[in-house]
N, C-alpha and C positions, 0 to 999 in steps of 0.2 A: 495504408497510404499516409504519409506524413505531409502535413501542410503547416505553414507558418501562420498560426493563429492562436489567439488566447483561448486556452481550453478551460480556464477557471470558471467562466459563467455556466458551463454545461453541468447540469446536475447528474450525479451518479448515486442513485438511492442506496445501492448496496454499500457504498463507502460512507454515505451520510449516517447509516445505521451504526457503523463503527464509532463514529463521533458521539451519536446520541447515547450509546451504551457505555461510553467511556472506556473502551477496550484498549487499555494501555498495558504494557508488559508488567508494570508494577502491580496492577490490580489482578491480572491474569495469573501471574506467578504466585501471588498470595492465595488466590482461589484454589490453585492446583498444587500448592505446597512445594513450589520450585524455588530453590535457593540461588540458582545461578543468576548473576546480575544482568547478563546480556540476553536479549531475546533470541531464541533458537533460530528464528528466521532472518536475523541480521546478517549472518554470513551468506545466506542465499541471496538476500537483497544486494549485498555488496558484489557478489559474483554476477548477478543479473545486470547490475549497473555497469560493471567492467565489460561484460559481453556487449551490452548495448553501446557503450562508449567506443569499443574497438571496432565493431561492425558498422555502427552508425546508420544502418539501412532502415531499421524500423523506427528509430527515434534518435536523431543526431545528438551528440554530446551537449552542445550548447542549448539546444531545444529542451532536452531533458532537464538540464540544470536550471534553465530559466523557468520551465514549468514548475519544478520542485520549489524553487525560491518563491515564486509568485503564489502558488497554491498553499504553501506552508504559511505564508504571510497573510493571505486574503481569505482562504477557504477553510483550511484545517488548523486554525489558530488554537483550537481547544485541545489539540493533541500535542504531546511533547515529542521531542526528537528521541528516537528514530522513527516512531510511529508516523509522524507527519510526513517523513520522507517516503516511507512505504506506501502510504495512502495517496500521496501526491503522484508517485510513479504509477500506481495502479490507475488513478484518475486519468492521467495523461495517456496511458496505453489504451484505456477503454474509449476515451473521447476521440482518439486518433484511429480507432477501429483496428488496433493491433491485437487486442484481446476482446472477447465478448463478455459483457457484464453478467449475463445469465450463467455462463460457464464459471466466471469468477465467484459468483454467489454459490453455485453448487460445490465448488472446491472448498470454499470457506465453511460451508455446512458440513462437509465430510470431515474436515479438520476438527471442527467443534464437536461433532459426534464422537470422534476418537478420543478427544480430551475428556468429554463427559463420561465416556465408558471407562476410561482409565481412572478417573476420579471417583467413580461410584464404588 
């Protein structure tokens, strides 16, 4: 359910941990010896934003962009672009009950486990 309210004061611990750990593409690429300059999830993020923008049911275009801008500026200032865009979108979707934070955390752990297994 989408409502017009400021989602930035709502804490999302799963996303706060990303900031605390400094999980940026530059650091992760170096850790896993990846030379591609763009994060692999950027195209998925762009596609998700396009889908949200076109449908507008879960998160209307202007609401998403306002959330992104506000949270990038006020909440996720420690992250560079495009990481702040990704985290701001996830934050908005979690606080608006479009996605579940526990499921988000489980999926992030699964990705991390695959990366760690590949890097071992």
